[in-house]
C-alpha positions in Angstrom: 97.8 91.2 111.0 99.6 93.8 109.0 99.7 97.5 109.9 98.3 99.7 107.2 99.4 103.3 106.8 97.4 105.8 104.7 99.3 109.0 103.8 98.1 112.1 101.9 100.3 112.8 98.8 100.3 115.5 96.2 101.3 115.2 92.6 103.3 117.8 90.5 100.0 119.7 89.9 99.3 119.9 93.6 96.3 117.5 93.4 95.9 115.5 96.6 95.5 111.7 96.6 96.3 109.0 99.2 98.8 106.2 99.3 98.1 103.1 101.4 101.0 101.0 102.5 101.3 97.6 104.2 104.7 95.9 104.2 105.9 95.7 100.6 102.4 96.3 99.1 101.0 99.7 98.3 98.2 101.4 96.4 97.0 104.9 95.5 93.5 106.4 95.4 91.7 109.7 95.1 90.4 109.1 98.7 91.8 107.3 101.7 89.0 104.8 101.2 89.9 104.1 97.6 93.5 103.6 98.5 92.6 101.2 101.3 90.2 99.2 99.1 92.9 98.8 96.4 95.4 97.7 99.0 93.1 95.2 100.7 92.5 93.6 97.3 96.2 92.7 97.3 96.2 91.2 100.8 94.8 87.8 101.7 92.6 87.3 104.8 95.5 86.4 107.0 97.3 89.6 106.2 94.4 92.0 106.8 91.6 92.1 109.2 89.3 95.1 109.7 90.6 97.2 112.7 90.9 100.8 111.6 92.0 103.7 113.7 91.6 107.1 112.1 93.3 110.2 113.4 92.9 113.6 111.9 96.0 115.2 113.5 94.2 118.6 113.8 94.2 120.6 116.9 90.9 121.1 118.8 89.6 122.3 122.1 90.8 119.1 123.8 94.3 118.7 122.3 96.3 121.8 121.1 98.7 121.9 118.2 101.6 122.3 120.7 100.4 119.1 122.5 100.2 117.2 119.2 103.7 118.4 118.2 105.1 117.3 121.6 103.3 113.9 121.4 104.8 113.4 117.9 108.3 114.2 119.3 107.9 111.9 122.3 106.5 109.1 120.1 109.6 109.4 117.8 111.9 109.2 120.8 109.9 106.2 122.2 110.2 104.3 118.9 113.9 105.0 118.7 114.4 103.8 122.3 112.2 100.7 121.6 114.2 99.9 118.4 117.4 100.1 120.5 115.7 97.9 123.2 115.8 100.7 125.7 113.3 102.8 127.5 112.6 106.5 127.6 113.9 108.4 130.6 111.3 108.5 133.3 110.4 112.1 132.9 109.8 111.7 129.2 107.8 108.5 129.7 105.6 110.3 132.3 105.0 113.2 129.9 104.1 110.8 127.1 101.7 108.9 129.5 100.0 112.2 130.4 99.5 113.2 126.8 98.2 109.8 125.8 95.6 109.9 128.6 94.4 113.4 127.4 94.0 112.3 123.8 
């Protein structure tokens, strides 16, 4: 199963659209759904199955902007450590675990 990322993009006029990316394939649509539909048309059944996780990345009463920013920082550090076949220091891993349990 391929991972699909859908990212908001803006053209030179500032008009918003979305780019869907999976490996070396990509598509663009006026909505995230259009971009995803165009991308899935390029993938065969083995490459794509329908498990979608949608995250808005906006703060709310349960998860503040500061917590979201820290989660993003820790996830970047975690990915870097993973790619180097290492682990986060215990205090950072504990903080990441706490944030993930809150979200």
